[in-house]
C-alpha positions in Angstrom: 112.9 222.1 94.0 114.5 219.0 95.5 115.8 216.1 92.7 112.9 213.8 92.3 110.5 216.4 93.1 108.3 218.0 89.9 110.9 221.0 89.1 109.9 224.7 87.4 108.5 224.0 84.1 107.1 227.4 83.3 108.0 230.4 81.1 111.8 231.1 81.6 112.9 228.0 83.2 116.0 226.2 81.9 115.6 223.3 79.5 118.5 222.2 80.7 117.6 222.0 84.5 114.1 220.4 84.0 115.6 217.7 82.4 117.8 217.1 84.9 116.5 217.7 88.1 113.0 217.1 87.2 113.2 214.4 84.7 116.7 211.9 84.7 115.8 211.1 88.4 112.3 209.7 87.4 114.0 207.7 84.5 116.9 206.4 86.2 115.7 206.2 89.7 118.5 205.3 92.5 121.0 205.7 89.7 120.4 209.3 89.9 122.1 211.7 92.3 122.2 215.4 92.4 126.3 215.9 91.5 126.5 212.7 89.5 130.0 212.6 87.8 130.4 212.1 83.7 131.1 208.7 84.5 128.7 207.8 86.6 126.1 209.1 84.3 127.3 207.0 81.3 127.5 203.8 83.4 123.6 204.8 84.7 122.2 205.7 81.3 123.7 202.6 79.8 122.1 200.1 82.7 118.3 201.8 81.9 115.8 199.8 80.9 112.3 200.6 80.4 111.1 198.3 83.0 113.1 200.1 85.8 110.8 202.8 86.0 108.1 203.0 88.7 104.3 203.5 87.5 104.1 206.5 89.4 107.2 208.0 87.4 105.7 206.4 84.0 102.4 208.2 85.0 104.3 211.7 85.6 106.6 211.4 82.3 103.7 210.3 80.3 102.1 214.1 81.7 104.8 215.9 81.3 105.2 214.8 77.5 101.2 216.3 77.7 102.3 219.3 79.0 105.0 220.3 77.0 103.5 218.8 73.7 103.6 222.4 72.0 106.5 223.6 73.9 109.1 224.5 71.8 111.9 223.5 74.3 110.9 220.0 74.4 111.3 219.6 70.6 114.0 217.1 68.9 117.0 218.5 67.1 119.8 221.6 68.5 119.6 222.9 71.5 121.9 225.6 72.7 124.1 223.4 75.0 125.8 221.9 72.3 126.4 218.5 71.5 126.5 216.8 74.5 122.9 218.4 76.0 121.7 217.5 72.4 122.9 213.9 73.3 121.0 213.5 76.3 117.9 215.2 75.8 117.9 212.7 73.0 118.3 209.9 75.2 115.6 211.2 78.0 113.6 211.4 74.6 113.7 208.2 73.6 113.6 206.6 77.2 110.1 208.7 77.5 109.5 207.3 74.5 110.2 203.6 75.6 109.3 203.2 78.5 105.5 205.6 78.3 104.9 202.6 75.2 105.4 199.6 77.9 
């Protein structure tokens, strides 16, 4: 699947790839690109605001949360990828919460 399109979320899908290819592009918009460098990603995360997420992407994120409400791989807490992945997942989780509350 292409960045920004629905990414394989079914059984066996890598949670990191779902976050990286499916959720970050919707949260960060034009500030995200496949292959983004670490410093660029940090800048994009720091510049993010809930108001920058389009209504279409907001609806997708709400639907994603509903589809994965019982999915053990999309719960808060430690992930297999270590601290950096944990922090990224927690940022995504918090950002989805903020933008879907608006």
